[in-house]
C-alpha positions in Angstrom: -90.1 -81.9 -49.4 -89.9 -82.6 -53.1 -90.4 -78.9 -53.9 -87.6 -77.9 -51.5 -85.3 -80.5 -53.1 -86.2 -79.3 -56.6 -85.4 -75.7 -55.6 -82.1 -76.7 -54.0 -81.1 -78.7 -57.1 -82.0 -75.9 -59.4 -79.9 -73.5 -57.3 -77.0 -75.9 -57.2 -77.0 -76.4 -61.0 -77.2 -72.7 -61.5 -74.2 -72.0 -59.2 -72.2 -74.7 -60.9 -73.0 -73.2 -64.3 -71.9 -69.8 -63.2 -68.7 -71.2 -61.9 -67.9 -72.9 -65.2 -68.8 -69.7 -67.1 -66.6 -67.7 -64.8 -63.6 -69.6 -66.2 -64.4 -69.2 -69.8 -62.1 -66.2 -70.4 -59.2 -68.4 -69.5 -60.4 -71.2 -71.8 -60.8 -68.8 -74.7 -57.7 -66.8 -74.1 -55.7 -68.9 -76.5 -58.0 -68.4 -79.5 -55.5 -66.0 -81.0 -53.1 -68.9 -81.2 -55.9 -71.3 -82.3 -56.0 -73.4 -79.1 -58.3 -73.9 -76.2 -56.4 -73.8 -72.9 -58.3 -76.6 -71.2 -55.7 -77.3 -68.5 -55.6 -73.6 -67.5 -59.4 -73.5 -67.6 -59.8 -76.4 -65.1 -57.2 -74.8 -62.9 -59.2 -71.5 -63.0 -62.4 -73.4 -62.1 -60.6 -75.0 -59.1 -59.4 -71.5 -58.0 -62.9 -70.2 -58.2 -64.3 -73.0 -56.1 -61.6 -72.5 -53.5 -62.2 -68.8 -53.5 -65.9 -69.3 -52.8 -65.1 -71.2 -49.6 -62.4 -68.7 -48.6 -63.8 -65.3 -49.4 -62.2 -63.7 -46.4 -58.8 -64.3 -47.9 -59.5 -62.8 -51.3 -57.8 -59.7 -52.6 -58.2 -57.9 -55.9 -56.3 -55.4 -58.0 -57.9 -52.8 -60.2 -56.8 -52.8 -63.8 -53.8 -50.5 -64.1 -53.4 -50.4 -60.3 -50.3 -51.2 -58.3 -51.8 -52.2 -54.9 -53.9 -55.2 -53.9 -57.0 -54.6 -51.7 -59.1 -56.9 -49.6 -62.3 -57.9 -51.5 -64.5 -58.0 -48.4 -66.0 -56.0 -46.8 -65.3 -53.6 -49.7 -67.5 -55.5 -52.2 -70.6 -55.3 -50.0 -71.1 -51.6 -50.7 -71.3 -51.8 -54.5 -73.4 -55.0 -54.3 -76.0 -53.4 -52.0 -75.9 -50.1 -54.0 -76.6 -52.0 -57.3 -79.3 -54.2 -55.8 -81.2 -51.3 -54.3 -81.3 -49.5 -57.6 -82.2 -52.7 -59.5 -85.0 -53.9 -57.2 -86.4 -50.5 -56.7 -86.6 -49.9 -60.4 -88.2 -53.3 -61.0 -90.8 -52.8 -58.3 -91.6 -49.3 -59.6 -91.9 -50.6 -63.2 -94.1 -53.5 -62.0 -96.5 -51.1 -60.2 -96.6 -48.6 -63.0 -97.2 -51.3 -65.7 -100.1 -52.8 -63.7 -101.6 -49.3 -63.0 -101.3 -48.4 -66.7 -102.8 -51.7 -67.7 -105.9 -51.3 -65.5 -106.4 -47.7 -66.8 -106.0 -48.9 -70.4 -108.5 -51.7 -69.9 -111.1 -49.1 -68.9 -111.1 -47.7 -72.4 -113.0 -49.0 -75.4 -111.2 -51.5 -77.6 -110.5 -48.9 -80.3 -108.9 -46.5 -77.9 -107.1 -49.3 -76.1 -105.4 -50.3 -79.3 -104.2 -46.7 -79.8 -102.7 -46.7 -76.4 -101.0 -50.0 -76.9 -99.5 -48.9 -80.3 -98.0 -45.8 -78.6 -96.3 -47.9 -75.9 -95.1 -50.4 -78.5 -93.4 -47.5 -80.4 -91.9 -46.1 -77.2 -90.4 -49.5 -76.4 -88.1 -49.1 -79.5 -86.2 -46.2 -77.9 -82.6 -47.2 -77.0 -81.9 -47.3 -73.3 -78.8 -45.1 -73.6 -80.9 -42.4 -75.2 -83.4 -42.5 -72.3 -80.5 -42.0 -69.8 -78.9 -39.2 -71.8 -82.2 -37.4 -72.4 -83.1 -37.6 -68.7 -79.8 -36.0 -67.7 -80.1 -33.4 -70.4 -83.6 -32.6 -69.3 -82.5 -32.1 -65.6 -79.6 -30.0 -66.6 -81.8 -27.8 -68.9 -84.3 -27.3 -66.0 -81.4 -26.4 -63.8 -80.1 -23.8 -66.3 -83.6 -22.3 -66.7 -84.7 -22.3 -63.1 -81.5 -22.4 -61.1 -82.9 -25.4 -59.1 -81.4 -28.9 -59.4 -84.4 -31.3 -59.2 -82.3 -34.4 -59.2 -78.6 -35.2 -58.8 -77.3 -36.4 -62.2 -74.1 -38.1 -61.1 -72.9 -39.9 -58.0 -69.7 -38.8 -56.2 -67.6 -40.5 -53.6 -69.3 -38.8 -50.6 -72.8 -38.9 -51.9 -74.8 -41.6 -53.6 -77.7 -40.9 -55.9 -80.8 -43.1 -56.1 -83.9 -41.4 -57.3 -83.0 -40.4 -60.9 -81.2 -43.7 -61.7 -84.2 -45.7 -60.4 -86.6 -43.7 -62.4 -84.6 -43.9 -65.6 -83.9 -47.7 -65.2 -87.7 -48.3 -64.7 -88.8 -46.5 -67.9 -88.3 -49.2 -70.6 -89.1 -52.1 -68.2 -92.4 -50.4 -67.5 -93.3 -50.5 -71.2 -92.1 -54.1 -71.5 -94.2 -55.2 -68.5 -97.2 -53.2 -69.8 -97.0 -55.2 -73.0 -97.0 -58.5 -71.1 -99.7 -57.5 -68.6 -102.1 -56.1 -71.2 -102.0 -59.4 -73.0 -102.6 -61.3 -69.8 -105.5 -59.0 -68.8 -107.2 -59.3 -72.2 -106.8 -63.1 -72.1 -108.5 -63.2 -68.7 -111.2 -60.8 -69.8 -112.5 -63.4 -72.3 -113.0 -66.1 -69.6 -116.3 -67.2 -68.2 -115.8 -66.0 -64.6 -115.6 -62.4 -66.0 -118.9 -62.9 -67.9 -120.4 -64.2 -64.7 -119.1 -61.2 -62.7 -120.6 -58.8 -65.3 -123.9 -60.6 -65.2 -124.3 -60.0 -61.5 -123.7 -56.3 -61.8 -120.0 -55.9 -60.8 -118.4 -52.8 -62.2 -115.5 -53.0 -64.7 -113.0 -51.5 -62.3 -114.0 -54.0 -59.6 -113.6 -56.9 -61.9 -110.2 -55.7 -63.1 -108.7 -55.1 -59.7 -110.3 -57.9 -57.6 -110.6 -60.7 -60.1 -108.6 -60.4 -63.3 -105.6 -58.9 -61.6 -105.2 -61.9 -59.2 -105.0 -64.3 -62.2 -103.1 -62.1 -64.7 -100.3 -61.2 -62.2 -99.1 -64.8 -62.1 -98.3 -64.7 -65.9 -96.8 -61.2 -65.6 -94.5 -62.3 -62.7 -93.2 -65.3 -64.4 -92.5 -63.5 -67.7 -90.9 -60.6 -65.9 -87.7 -62.6 -65.7 -86.9 -61.5 -69.2 -87.3 -57.9 -68.1 -84.9 -58.3 -65.2 -82.2 -59.7 -67.6 -82.9 -56.6 -69.8 -82.5 -54.4 -66.7 -79.2 -56.1 -65.8 -77.8 -55.3 -69.2 -78.9 -51.7 -68.8 -77.5 -51.5 -65.3 -73.9 -51.3 -66.6 -74.6 -48.4 -68.9 -76.6 -46.7 -66.1 -73.8 -47.1 -63.6 -71.3 -45.8 -66.1 -73.2 -42.7 -67.2 -74.3 -41.8 -63.6 -70.9 -42.5 -62.2 -72.4 -45.1 -59.8 -69.9 -47.2 -58.0 -71.9 -50.4 -58.3 -71.2 -54.1 -58.9 -71.1 -53.8 -62.7 -68.5 -51.0 -62.4 -66.5 -53.3 -60.2 -66.6 -56.0 -62.9 -65.3 -53.5 -65.4 -62.3 -52.7 -63.1 -61.1 -56.3 -62.7 -61.0 -59.2 -65.1 -60.1 -61.9 -62.7 -62.3 -65.0 -63.0 -62.7 -65.4 -59.3 -63.9 -61.8 -58.9 -66.2 -62.1 -61.9 -67.8 -65.2 -60.5 -68.3 -63.8 -57.0 -69.8 -60.6 -58.5 -72.2 -62.5 -60.7 -73.3 -64.7 -57.8 -73.9 -61.6 -55.7 -76.6 -60.6 -58.2 -77.9 -64.1 -59.0 -78.5 -65.3 -55.4 -80.9 -62.3 -54.4 -82.7 -62.7 -57.7 -83.1 -66.4 -57.3 -84.4 -66.0 -53.7 -86.8 -63.3 -54.9 -88.3 -65.3 -57.7 -88.4 -68.5 -55.7 -90.3 -66.9 -52.9 -92.5 -65.0 -55.3 -93.5 -68.0 -57.3 -94.4 -69.9 -54.1 -96.5 -67.1 -52.7 -98.3 -66.4 -56.0 -99.0 -70.1 -56.7 -100.8 -70.4 -53.4 -102.6 -67.1 -53.2 -102.9 -65.3 -56.6 -104.8 -68.0 -58.5 -108.1 -67.5 -56.9 -109.5 -64.9 -59.2 -112.4 -67.1 -60.3 -113.9 -66.8 -56.9 -116.7 -64.2 -57.1 
């Protein structure tokens, strides 16, 4: 009961914080005149709260547009599109990083350090460069072979998923690899690993059935930073791939109500994902010392 209450309290405080942040543009809109528009800010916060309880009545207007549109059900499509790309890329990056970590741990310490150094250098590549190079590579292959392996841009009648997911997963894979390799090496020095080695268990068995179950907890908790990094890249990705996602919607309207609802549409699925993940891993994934 206490755990549930703590989760609900954390969720409530987070939502309230997002609501207050959603009104910041109004508060700071008077900086050019050297004033904070506190009264207008509180009015904006009230409008945001009202909008959250009356989403069916909401309309929005695209910047430069002349016609108002109903927010729902229109907004569901870009929300779902962005979440599919985001979560698919995250799960792919998580799988690849763990796989690369296990393979790296099978090498000697000298060769392991070389592999880590290579990945650390790769992490310095800008995300925009990764996106542009991927598109250029696909277009070059198409020019040479006449076969388009991946669609490089989304259009109104056809959504693209595979290439954006692959591109969005590249740098997060490297980031999660850095975290997981440190966790694996930390676990490798513990007594239960020495015990497992003494009874003749192979290195691959120890890595996959014992170290992994302990190290994955640390990787999961620290992956929150990676998800925030992916969210910052999602806007660039949607822009360059012409994806009609939620971050593109944010670009099209600057209304505090719309901004807050769009942010909540991303925050709530992530909050549920990490809350459930932490509960499951806390119960099941910390049994690695059992041989």
